[in-house]
MARGU-871932 format. One record per residue: residue number from 1; residue in three letters; x, y, z of N, C-alpha, C in turn. Coordinates in pm, 1 decimal. Layout:
REM residues N
  num  residuo      n_xx      n_yy      n_zz     ca_xx     ca_yy     ca_zz      c_xx      c_yy      c_zz
  NUM      Ala         X         Y         Z         X         Y         Z         X         Y         Z
...
REM end
This chain:
REM residues 241
  num  residuo      n_xx      n_yy      n_zz     ca_xx     ca_yy     ca_zz      c_xx      c_yy      c_zz
    1      Unk      85.8    -117.6      -2.9      -3.0       2.4       0.1      85.7     128.2       0.4
    2      Unk      53.9     226.5     -83.2     116.8     350.7     -78.4     113.5     420.3      51.7
    3      Unk     224.9     452.0     119.8     225.5     510.5     249.0     177.4     654.0     254.7
    4      Unk     156.2     707.9     140.0      94.9     849.5     138.4     -61.9     842.7     145.2
    5      Unk    -115.7     730.0     129.4    -259.2     716.5     137.7    -311.3     696.7     283.4
    6      Unk    -431.2     742.6     317.4    -478.7     720.1     454.6    -484.5     569.7     487.6
    7      Unk    -442.2     534.1     602.6    -446.5     395.8     650.1    -537.2     377.2     762.1
    8      Unk    -577.2     252.4     795.5    -655.2     219.9     901.8    -561.4     184.1    1018.6
    9      Unk    -555.9     265.2    1125.0    -463.4     247.8    1230.4    -532.6     207.5    1359.1
   10      Unk    -495.2     102.8    1420.8    -554.4      63.0    1545.9    -465.0      99.5    1655.4
   11      Unk    -515.6     174.5    1759.1    -431.2     217.9    1873.9    -502.0     156.4    2010.2
   12      Unk    -419.5      79.3    2080.8    -471.1      28.5    2209.6    -424.3     129.1    2317.9
   13      Unk    -505.3     126.3    2433.0    -472.2     218.3    2537.0    -480.0     359.4    2496.2
   14      Unk    -576.0     399.1    2413.4    -588.7     530.3    2355.0    -661.2     628.2    2431.8
   15      Unk    -702.7     601.3    2553.3    -785.7     689.1    2636.3    -700.5     800.2    2707.4
   16      Unk    -569.7     784.9    2710.9    -489.5     887.8    2773.6    -349.7     874.2    2735.7
   17      Unk    -266.7     970.6    2775.6    -118.5     957.6    2765.1     -72.7     933.4    2621.5
   18      Unk      27.0     847.0    2599.2      85.0     822.5    2473.7     -23.3     773.4    2375.2
   19      Unk    -107.9     686.4    2408.8    -210.2     631.8    2325.1    -299.7     739.0    2266.8
   20      Unk    -337.4     831.3    2355.0    -421.8     935.1    2317.1    -350.5    1034.1    2212.6
   21      Unk    -222.8    1059.6    2246.6    -139.9    1141.7    2158.0    -118.7    1086.3    2023.4
   22      Unk     -96.9     948.9    2018.3     -78.6     885.6    1892.5    -201.9     887.8    1808.1
   23      Unk    -320.7     859.2    1874.5    -446.3     857.1    1800.8    -479.0     994.1    1745.1
   24      Unk    -462.0    1094.9    1830.5    -487.1    1229.5    1791.5    -404.3    1277.8    1672.4
   25      Unk    -271.4    1247.8    1684.8    -176.5    1290.9    1570.4    -214.3    1220.7    1440.9
   26      Unk    -240.3    1086.2    1447.4    -254.9    1010.1    1324.9    -394.0    1041.5    1267.0
   27      Unk    -488.5    1072.9    1350.1    -631.6    1109.8    1289.9    -614.7    1248.3    1227.7
   28      Unk    -541.1    1331.7    1289.2    -517.0    1468.3    1232.6    -448.4    1460.7    1097.8
   29      Unk    -359.2    1366.0    1074.6    -290.3    1343.7     961.7    -373.2    1280.6     847.5
   30      Unk    -495.8    1245.4     879.3    -590.3    1197.5     777.8    -605.1    1039.1     778.7
   31      Unk    -540.9     971.0     873.2    -554.5     827.2     883.6    -696.4     798.3     953.9
   32      Unk    -741.9     676.0     926.2    -868.2     633.2     990.2    -814.0     563.5    1118.8
   33      Unk    -842.3     624.3    1232.6    -793.4     569.6    1366.0    -900.0     492.6    1432.3
   34      Unk    -879.4     364.2    1469.0    -969.7     299.9    1552.8    -906.2     290.0    1694.7
   35      Unk    -966.5     366.0    1788.4    -908.6     385.8    1916.0    -974.7     291.6    2024.8
   36      Unk    -889.1     207.1    2083.2    -939.8     112.2    2182.6    -896.6     139.5    2330.9
   37      Unk    -978.9     128.9    2422.7    -937.1     137.2    2565.2   -1068.3      94.9    2651.3
   38      Unk   -1040.5      71.2    2772.2   -1157.3      36.6    2867.1   -1249.8     154.3    2891.0
   39      Unk   -1188.3     278.4    2893.2   -1269.9     395.7    2929.1   -1327.6     452.4    2800.6
   40      Unk   -1440.9     396.5    2766.2   -1512.9     441.0    2642.2   -1556.2     592.0    2649.7
   41      Unk   -1589.1     638.5    2758.5   -1634.9     777.8    2772.7   -1517.7     869.3    2729.0
   42      Unk   -1396.1     841.8    2773.2   -1278.0     915.3    2729.5   -1254.8     905.2    2580.7
   43      Unk   -1272.3     792.4    2517.6   -1257.3     778.3    2379.6   -1359.5     856.0    2301.1
   44      Unk   -1476.8     864.0    2351.5   -1589.1     940.3    2278.5   -1550.1    1091.0    2285.2
   45      Unk   -1500.2    1130.0    2400.1   -1460.0    1272.3    2412.9   -1344.6    1299.9    2312.0
   46      Unk   -1252.8    1215.4    2302.6   -1142.8    1223.9    2205.5   -1190.8    1231.7    2058.9
   47      Unk   -1290.5    1138.6    2029.2   -1345.1    1149.4    1894.5   -1410.5    1278.2    1863.0
   48      Unk   -1468.9    1339.1    1963.6   -1539.7    1464.2    1939.6   -1433.6    1579.6    1907.7
   49      Unk   -1315.8    1561.8    1956.1   -1210.0    1666.3    1942.3   -1128.3    1646.5    1806.0
   50      Unk   -1157.8    1539.1    1735.5   -1078.7    1509.7    1611.6   -1165.2    1550.2    1492.2
   51      Unk   -1118.8    1523.1    1370.9   -1183.7    1562.1    1255.1   -1274.1    1453.9    1190.4
   52      Unk   -1324.4    1372.8    1279.4   -1407.8    1259.5    1227.8   -1341.3    1131.3    1184.6
   53      Unk   -1199.3    1131.2    1197.0   -1135.6    1010.1    1160.2   -1109.8     924.6    1272.7
   54      Unk   -1162.5     945.5    1387.9   -1132.0     853.7    1500.6   -1262.7     779.2    1547.7
   55      Unk   -1251.3     647.8    1558.5   -1364.0     571.0    1587.1   -1339.8     503.8    1723.4
   56      Unk   -1416.7     530.5    1828.7   -1391.5     481.5    1964.7   -1454.6     333.1    1980.4
   57      Unk   -1374.1     244.3    2035.0   -1423.1     110.9    2063.3   -1370.4      63.6    2203.7
   58      Unk   -1462.2      17.7    2292.0   -1422.6     -26.2    2418.2   -1333.5    -157.8    2399.6
   59      Unk   -1220.5    -166.6    2469.5   -1126.0    -265.7    2452.4   -1056.1    -307.7    2580.7
   60      Unk   -1048.1    -426.6    2621.0    -974.5    -481.2    2725.6    -864.1    -576.3    2664.9
   61      Unk    -741.5    -536.4    2661.9    -641.3    -611.0    2590.0    -604.7    -738.2    2658.7
   62      Unk    -654.3    -761.7    2786.5    -623.2    -887.3    2858.8    -718.5    -992.3    2810.1
   63      Unk    -827.4    -957.9    2736.1    -927.1   -1054.5    2687.7    -899.9   -1082.1    2542.3
   64      Unk    -858.3   -1206.0    2509.9    -813.9   -1232.5    2378.5    -937.6   -1219.7    2278.7
   65      Unk   -1050.8   -1263.6    2308.2   -1164.5   -1246.0    2229.0   -1209.9   -1095.2    2201.5
   66      Unk   -1183.5   -1010.5    2303.6   -1209.3    -876.9    2297.1   -1113.9    -816.9    2185.8
   67      Unk    -982.6    -852.2    2196.4    -888.1    -798.1    2102.7    -921.9    -842.1    1957.6
   68      Unk    -963.3    -973.8    1944.6   -1002.4   -1020.2    1804.3   -1111.9    -944.5    1755.5
   69      Unk   -1217.3    -914.9    1843.6   -1332.2    -844.2    1794.7   -1299.1    -696.5    1759.6
   70      Unk   -1200.0    -646.3    1834.2   -1157.0    -496.7    1802.8   -1092.4    -495.5    1672.3
   71      Unk   -1005.8    -590.1    1628.8    -946.4    -597.8    1498.0   -1053.4    -616.2    1392.4
   72      Unk   -1148.1    -704.9    1420.7   -1253.1    -732.8    1323.9   -1342.5    -608.0    1301.0
   73      Unk   -1375.4    -536.1    1408.2   -1455.8    -422.3    1400.4   -1384.9    -308.7    1314.3
   74      Unk   -1258.9    -304.5    1332.7   -1172.4    -201.3    1254.3   -1184.8    -238.3    1106.7
   75      Unk   -1167.2    -367.6    1076.3   -1171.7    -408.0     940.8   -1316.9    -391.8     877.9
   76      Unk   -1407.7    -404.9     952.7   -1548.0    -381.7     914.0   -1579.6    -238.9     880.0
   77      Unk   -1511.5    -144.7     949.2   -1524.7      -5.8     927.1   -1473.4      46.9     800.2
   78      Unk   -1349.9      -1.2     762.0   -1287.4      48.7     642.2   -1250.3     -57.2     535.8
   79      Unk   -1268.6    -184.3     574.8   -1217.6    -289.5     474.1   -1075.7    -323.1     477.8
   80      Unk   -1000.0    -252.0     571.5    -852.2    -290.3     586.5    -818.1    -282.3     727.7
   81      Unk    -702.5    -333.9     759.8    -636.5    -310.6     885.2    -486.9    -296.3     846.1
   82      Unk    -433.7    -178.1     862.4    -295.1    -139.8     806.8    -191.7    -135.1     917.2
   83      Unk    -221.7     -79.3    1034.2    -123.5     -50.8    1139.8    -185.0     -93.8    1275.2
   84      Unk    -118.1    -161.2    1360.5    -157.5    -185.8    1495.0     -51.1    -127.1    1591.0
   85      Unk     -87.5     -22.1    1667.9      -1.3      30.8    1767.6     -42.7     -30.8    1902.5
   86      Unk      43.8    -114.7    1947.1      17.1    -181.3    2081.1      79.3     -92.9    2187.5
   87      Unk     -10.4      -9.2    2250.8      33.9      82.4    2346.7     -15.6      58.3    2489.7
   88      Unk    -114.8      -5.8    2501.9    -176.2     -34.0    2636.5     -78.1     -98.1    2735.0
   89      Unk     -66.9     -34.9    2843.4      28.9     -81.6    2947.9       2.2     -31.8    3086.8
   90      Unk      58.4     -94.5    3187.2      49.5     -52.5    3324.0     189.5     -54.5    3387.8
   91      Unk     205.7      30.5    3496.9     338.2      44.6    3551.5     331.8      61.4    3704.4
   92      Unk     274.8     -29.9    3782.2     269.9     -13.3    3932.0     411.9     -66.0    3988.7
   93      Unk     506.5      22.9    3980.0     644.9      -6.2    4025.6     645.0     -46.0    4175.7
   94      Unk     734.4    -140.4    4211.5     747.5    -178.4    4352.4     869.0    -264.4    4364.5
   95      Unk     925.5    -266.9    4485.0    1034.3    -361.0    4516.4     979.3    -497.3    4522.2
   96      Unk    1061.4    -592.9    4489.3    1017.7    -736.7    4488.4     980.9    -773.4    4624.1
   97      Unk    1050.2    -727.9    4726.0    1021.4    -779.5    4854.3     894.8    -714.2    4917.4
   98      Unk     835.4    -631.4    4848.9     699.2    -586.1    4883.9     592.7    -679.4    4849.0
   99      Unk     621.6    -777.4    4765.1     537.1    -896.4    4738.7     401.0    -853.6    4683.7
  100      Unk     398.2    -755.5    4602.6     268.4    -707.4    4542.4     231.6    -790.2    4425.9
  101      Unk     201.9    -916.2    4445.8     191.4   -1017.6    4341.0      78.1    -986.0    4253.0
  102      Unk     -30.2    -946.0    4298.7    -143.9    -902.6    4222.4    -108.5    -806.7    4115.1
  103      Unk     -26.7    -699.6    4159.0      26.1    -601.8    4061.3     120.6    -664.3    3960.8
  104      Unk     201.6    -752.3    4001.2     293.7    -817.3    3910.2     207.8    -889.4    3805.5
  105      Unk     107.5    -970.3    3844.4      21.7   -1028.0    3750.4     -47.9    -936.5    3648.2
  106      Unk     -89.8    -830.3    3705.5    -155.1    -734.6    3614.4     -59.5    -682.7    3509.8
  107      Unk      58.2    -655.4    3548.0     166.8    -608.8    3445.3     184.1    -715.4    3343.8
  108      Unk     194.2    -841.6    3385.1     216.7    -947.3    3289.7      93.3    -957.5    3194.4
  109      Unk     -30.5    -955.1    3251.5    -147.8    -961.9    3175.8    -163.7    -854.6    3071.7
  110      Unk    -140.0    -727.3    3115.2    -166.6    -611.4    3021.7     -41.9    -600.5    2924.3
  111      Unk      69.5    -594.9    2982.7     189.1    -557.8    2901.6     236.6    -667.8    2809.1
  112      Unk     231.1    -799.4    2854.8     275.7    -906.9    2772.4     162.2    -983.4    2701.3
  113      Unk      68.8   -1028.9    2775.6     -47.7   -1094.5    2708.7    -123.1   -1001.9    2614.3
  114      Unk    -136.9    -870.1    2666.4    -209.1    -778.8    2572.4    -140.8    -764.0    2438.0
  115      Unk     -10.1    -752.4    2440.4      72.8    -751.4    2314.6      47.9    -879.5    2228.3
  116      Unk      59.4    -989.3    2293.0      47.1   -1122.5    2218.1    -100.6   -1127.5    2160.7
  117      Unk    -196.8   -1083.9    2233.6    -335.3   -1090.2    2177.4    -348.3   -1006.2    2050.1
  118      Unk    -285.8    -890.5    2046.0    -285.3    -807.4    1936.0    -223.3    -869.2    1815.2
  119      Unk    -103.1    -938.4    1838.7     -31.9    -998.2    1733.6    -118.8   -1109.1    1675.7
  120      Unk    -173.8   -1191.6    1765.3    -253.9   -1301.2    1724.0    -377.2   -1258.2    1641.8
  121      Unk    -430.3   -1143.3    1673.2    -551.6   -1095.2    1600.0    -506.6   -1031.1    1461.9
  122      Unk    -404.6    -957.0    1455.3    -373.3    -890.5    1338.1    -273.1    -958.7    1237.0
  123      Unk    -190.5   -1046.2    1291.1     -93.4   -1103.6    1200.3    -159.2   -1179.1    1080.8
  124      Unk    -263.7   -1264.8    1107.4    -322.4   -1334.0     987.2    -374.6   -1236.3     883.2
  125      Unk    -425.7   -1118.9     927.0    -476.6   -1026.0     827.3    -356.3    -957.6     751.9
  126      Unk    -254.3    -924.8     826.9    -143.3    -864.8     754.4     -74.4    -965.8     659.7
  127      Unk     -71.5   -1092.3     702.3       1.9   -1189.7     606.0     -87.8   -1213.0     490.2
  128      Unk    -216.0   -1214.2     507.8    -303.5   -1233.5     391.1    -303.6   -1131.1     291.9
  129      Unk    -299.7   -1002.4     336.6    -296.6    -882.1     253.9    -158.1    -846.2     203.7
  130      Unk     -63.5    -913.0     264.6      82.4    -892.5     233.2     118.6    -741.3     247.6
  131      Unk      65.0    -693.9     362.0     102.9    -555.3     405.6      50.8    -533.4     547.1
  132      Unk     122.1    -456.6     621.2      81.6    -425.2     751.8     198.4    -367.9     838.9
  133      Unk     167.5    -319.4     950.8     273.3    -266.5    1032.8     240.2    -276.6    1181.5
  134      Unk     325.3    -339.1    1256.4     310.1    -352.6    1400.2     394.1    -251.7    1465.0
  135      Unk     346.0    -173.3    1554.7     427.7     -74.2    1632.4     402.3    -107.5    1784.5
  136      Unk     504.9    -142.6    1852.7     491.6    -173.1    1994.7     557.8     -51.3    2071.4
  137      Unk     482.9      -1.6    2168.3     530.9      99.5    2261.9     582.3      24.6    2380.5
  138      Unk     717.7       8.2    2383.6     780.1     -65.3    2497.6     823.2      46.4    2603.9
  139      Unk     941.2      46.0    2642.6     986.2     141.8    2742.3    1145.3     139.9    2747.1
  140      Unk    1199.5     241.0    2801.3    1348.8     242.4    2829.2    1368.0     126.3    2933.9
  141      Unk    1264.7      95.5    3008.4    1277.0     -17.8    3104.3    1303.4    -148.5    3030.6
  142      Unk    1288.6    -161.0    2897.0    1327.9    -277.3    2826.2    1481.4    -285.9    2813.9
  143      Unk    1552.0    -174.3    2840.0    1698.3    -173.5    2820.2    1770.7    -148.6    2957.1
  144      Unk    1704.0    -129.2    3061.3    1767.5    -103.2    3186.3    1677.7    -138.2    3304.2
  145      Unk    1737.2    -179.4    3414.0    1660.5    -214.2    3529.7    1709.8    -127.2    3647.3
  146      Unk    1619.1     -68.0    3725.3    1644.9      10.5    3841.5    1567.3     -43.1    3960.3
  147      Unk    1605.2     -21.3    4079.5    1529.4     -63.0    4195.6    1380.5     -26.3    4179.5
  148      Unk    1292.4    -115.6    4203.8    1141.6    -107.1    4195.9    1089.9    -140.3    4054.4
  149      Unk    1181.9    -159.5    3950.6    1134.3    -178.5    3814.4    1146.8    -324.1    3769.5
  150      Unk    1186.1    -416.8    3851.1    1221.8    -546.3    3806.0    1115.8    -619.1    3728.8
  151      Unk     987.1    -617.6    3779.4     879.7    -683.0    3708.4     840.5    -597.3    3589.2
  152      Unk     828.5    -466.6    3605.8     788.6    -382.6    3494.5     896.9    -388.9    3373.8
  153      Unk    1025.2    -382.3    3414.3    1127.6    -385.5    3312.1    1128.8    -537.0    3246.9
  154      Unk    1089.8    -635.9    3323.7    1079.1    -775.4    3265.7     974.7    -775.5    3162.7
  155      Unk     861.6    -709.1    3192.6     754.3    -720.1    3093.6     790.9    -635.8    2975.8
  156      Unk     862.6    -525.1    2989.2     899.8    -442.3    2877.6    1006.0    -503.5    2791.7
  157      Unk    1099.1    -577.3    2862.4    1196.2    -652.7    2777.3    1124.7    -762.1    2706.2
  158      Unk    1021.9    -828.9    2761.6     948.8    -921.1    2694.9     879.9    -862.3    2573.9
  159      Unk     823.6    -738.2    2579.5     766.7    -678.9    2466.3     878.5    -654.9    2353.8
  160      Unk     989.1    -611.7    2399.7    1101.2    -587.1    2301.4    1140.1    -717.6    2232.0
  161      Unk    1156.2    -822.9    2307.9    1199.8    -956.5    2250.4    1087.4   -1013.5    2164.2
  162      Unk     965.7   -1008.7    2201.7     850.7   -1061.2    2120.9     852.3    -981.2    1992.0
  163      Unk     865.6    -853.8    2001.2     848.7    -768.7    1878.1     967.5    -788.4    1790.4
  164      Unk    1086.8    -810.0    1846.5    1199.6    -837.0    1760.7    1183.0    -973.4    1696.1
  165      Unk    1139.2   -1075.7    1770.2    1112.2   -1202.0    1705.7    1006.1   -1198.3    1600.0
  166      Unk     913.1   -1122.8    1615.8     810.9   -1097.2    1515.8     867.5   -1037.4    1391.7
  167      Unk     960.6    -936.6    1410.9    1018.7    -874.5    1295.5    1103.2    -979.9    1213.5
  168      Unk    1173.7   -1068.9    1284.5    1247.5   -1158.3    1206.5    1161.6   -1274.4    1143.8
  169      Unk    1050.9   -1307.1    1201.8     965.6   -1408.9    1141.4     867.1   -1361.4    1034.9
  170      Unk     835.0   -1235.6    1031.5     740.0   -1184.5     937.8     782.1   -1181.1     800.1
  171      Unk     687.5   -1197.4     703.9     711.8   -1167.3     563.3     760.6   -1033.9     545.6
  172      Unk     859.0   -1003.2     455.6     908.1    -872.7     446.5     810.3    -763.6     414.1
  173      Unk     688.3    -798.9     371.2     588.9    -702.8     335.4     520.6    -650.7     468.4
  174      Unk     555.7    -710.6     578.5     497.8    -657.7     711.6     606.7    -591.7     791.2
  175      Unk     587.6    -470.2     821.9     695.6    -393.3     893.5     663.7    -403.5    1051.3
  176      Unk     787.2    -390.5    1116.8     764.0    -411.6    1265.2     860.3    -304.1    1329.6
  177      Unk     804.6    -228.5    1428.2     881.4    -124.6    1494.4     854.3    -125.0    1650.7
  178      Unk     969.9    -116.4    1715.5     951.1    -107.1    1865.4    1003.0      41.6    1896.3
  179      Unk     919.9     107.9    1978.7     950.3     239.9    2031.6     960.2     231.2    2188.3
  180      Unk    1077.0     273.0    2237.1    1103.6     272.7    2374.3    1116.6     411.0    2434.8
  181      Unk    1012.2     464.8    2496.1    1015.2     594.6    2560.3    1086.8     594.8    2692.7
  182      Unk    1154.1     704.6    2720.5    1196.5     737.6    2858.0    1078.5     785.0    2932.2
  183      Unk    1107.9     877.4    3028.6    1010.8     919.1    3118.0     916.2    1019.3    3046.7
  184      Unk     787.5     994.2    3046.8     686.5    1073.0    2977.0     579.6    1113.2    3070.6
  185      Unk     521.8    1228.2    3045.1     410.7    1277.8    3131.6     277.7    1190.1    3100.6
  186      Unk     242.1    1096.6    3176.4     124.8    1010.4    3144.8      66.9     976.0    3285.6
  187      Unk     -42.1     896.3    3288.0    -106.3     853.9    3403.8     -40.1     731.3    3462.0
  188      Unk      57.2     675.1    3403.3     108.6     543.9    3446.4     153.6     550.3    3590.3
  189      Unk     226.0     649.3    3624.0     278.8     669.8    3757.2     171.2     672.5    3864.6
  190      Unk      55.4     700.9    3825.8     -59.2     711.5    3927.6    -100.1     582.2    3981.2
  191      Unk     -59.8     473.1    3921.1    -100.1     343.5    3963.5       5.7     284.1    4063.9
  192      Unk     111.3     356.1    4099.2     209.5     309.3    4192.7     154.7     316.4    4334.4
  193      Unk     151.0     204.6    4401.0      88.0     205.1    4538.7     190.8     200.4    4645.5
  194      Unk     313.3     153.9    4608.4     425.8     148.8    4707.3     476.9     296.2    4739.6
  195      Unk     473.0     342.4    4851.6     509.8     478.8    4887.0     653.0     515.6    4841.1
  196      Unk     751.9     425.4    4866.1     890.1     449.2    4820.3     903.1     476.1    4672.1
  197      Unk     838.3     378.0    4595.6     845.7     384.9    4455.4     771.2     498.3    4399.9
  198      Unk     661.5     543.6    4456.8     584.5     661.7    4421.4     671.8     787.6    4438.3
  199      Unk     746.3     792.9    4546.9     827.2     914.9    4576.3     940.2     919.9    4474.3
  200      Unk    1000.9     809.9    4444.7    1113.7     804.9    4351.2    1067.4     840.7    4215.8
  201      Unk     952.8     792.6    4177.6     894.0     831.1    4044.0     853.9     981.5    4028.6
  202      Unk     806.1    1037.7    4150.1     783.6    1179.7    4143.8     915.2    1266.6    4112.8
  203      Unk    1024.5    1230.4    4168.3    1143.9    1289.6    4138.8    1190.5    1274.4    3998.1
  204      Unk    1167.7    1145.9    3951.8    1215.3    1103.9    3825.1    1134.4    1176.7    3713.9
  205      Unk    1008.8    1211.7    3741.9     920.6    1275.6    3641.0     947.2    1424.5    3623.5
  206      Unk    1047.3    1481.5    3690.6    1074.8    1624.1    3695.7    1102.1    1674.6    3557.6
  207      Unk    1163.2    1588.8    3474.9    1205.5    1641.1    3339.2    1136.2    1550.8    3229.2
  208      Unk    1014.3    1507.7    3263.0     941.9    1421.4    3167.8     906.8    1510.1    3038.1
  209      Unk     894.7    1431.9    2931.1     860.6    1494.1    2803.8     710.2    1465.5    2776.3
  210      Unk     659.2    1536.5    2685.5     518.6    1527.3    2656.7     480.8    1399.0    2565.0
  211      Unk     363.4    1346.2    2583.2     329.4    1217.6    2502.1     343.2    1240.1    2354.3
  212      Unk     325.7    1364.5    2305.9     327.5    1390.0    2159.5     463.6    1361.2    2106.1
  213      Unk     568.5    1371.8    2195.1     706.8    1340.3    2141.0     703.7    1192.7    2093.6
  214      Unk     636.8    1105.5    2159.4     629.1     963.8    2115.4     539.6     945.7    1995.3
  215      Unk     430.8    1024.2    2003.1     340.9    1023.4    1887.2     404.9    1061.1    1752.2
  216      Unk     494.8    1161.1    1765.8     572.0    1204.6    1646.4     663.1    1083.6    1602.7
  217      Unk     724.8    1011.1    1692.1     801.9     895.7    1647.3     720.2     787.0    1576.3
  218      Unk     601.2     765.0    1633.0     509.7     665.3    1571.5     481.6     709.7    1422.9
  219      Unk     438.8     841.2    1412.8     402.6     893.0    1277.9     522.8     884.8    1188.4
  220      Unk     652.2     903.4    1239.3     759.3     898.7    1149.2     788.4     755.0    1099.4
  221      Unk     769.5     661.2    1186.7     781.1     515.4    1148.0     674.0     472.5    1051.3
  222      Unk     552.6     511.9    1077.4     433.6     470.2    1000.1     444.5     532.0     859.1
  223      Unk     496.9     661.7     852.1     495.6     730.3     719.5     611.7     702.8     625.5
  224      Unk     698.3     611.9     668.1     809.5     573.0     580.2     752.9     502.4     460.7
  225      Unk     839.9     512.7     345.9     799.1     430.8     225.0     782.2     286.3     253.0
  226      Unk     714.2     214.2     182.1     683.0      73.5     209.5     806.3     -14.0     227.2
  227      Unk     921.5      24.3     155.1    1042.3     -54.0     154.6    1135.8     -22.6     270.2
  228      Unk    1082.6      73.6     358.2    1170.0     113.0     475.9    1097.9      68.6     606.8
  229      Unk    1174.0      -6.9     688.3    1123.7     -53.2     813.5    1206.0       2.7     928.2
  230      Unk    1150.9      97.7     996.0    1217.6     157.3    1120.0    1212.2      54.4    1228.5
  231      Unk    1314.0     -16.7    1257.5    1300.8    -124.6    1358.7    1291.4     -85.2    1501.3
  232      Unk    1359.6      23.3    1537.4    1364.8      50.3    1682.9    1398.2     199.3    1699.4
  233      Unk    1325.8     266.7    1794.2    1348.6     399.4    1833.9    1351.5     415.5    1984.0
  234      Unk    1459.8     460.5    2038.3    1466.5     498.4    2182.3    1453.8     648.5    2201.6
  235      Unk    1358.9     694.8    2290.6    1344.1     841.3    2298.8    1356.1     872.6    2452.9
  236      Unk    1447.5     958.3    2486.4    1455.2    1004.5    2634.0    1450.7    1158.2    2644.6
  237      Unk    1398.4    1207.8    2746.9    1425.1    1354.4    2777.1    1576.7    1381.2    2770.5
  238      Unk    1610.1    1500.6    2721.7    1748.3    1534.0    2723.8    1825.6    1516.0    2856.3
  239      Unk    1754.7    1531.0    2975.4    1820.1    1534.9    3100.0    1819.1    1393.2    3161.0
  240      Unk    1751.9    1294.6    3090.6    1748.8    1161.0    3139.8    1872.7    1087.4    3100.8
  241      Unk    1943.3    1014.3    3188.0    2062.6     951.3    3155.4    2036.3     792.1    3174.5
REM end
């Protein structure tokens, strides 16, 4: 498909933060954006602020059937599925000795299983039409571990590894990109329940960049010519080391 033409782009976790910024930017560029998240009210508000190119659908990425229906609904809307931006994620950081096992499980379910569910739903369509683009929003946590980030970094490294394996296995007509943001102004830190981790993140976010910085990177990767595959982008605030 000619990359100058409008495409059908699916974005998960689109109700806030990076997902909202990606959906907004790509819709403004003329693409048909199908935005998925659990908070349908927020998606509807987002749709009202765009130019009519954004279609809100309630989505829980931990539910495999829900993700399959999301991809099917997107295809029914436009007759194609061209790009899947797997952005949905959670980040309740904590030390391992805090034993917040339910939060660990939630990170694995959303960050890892959610990604796999998206691949399982979209890959057959991409393969059949011999065109498509997977974009995974991972994290700088895929490349480094700090105290309180062991489980989160583990899930983000898993995202990186899964997406890299996908790139190697896919037909060359299917493009695959991993984008690893550093600290960004999002709601993710609001889910941190461990006081020490929350305090550390508060200081860490002092130099956070806006979600649109990541949205611009997604747009860059998506808008490349069909024979160009941007494999990986790491984006940090200038003051983050």
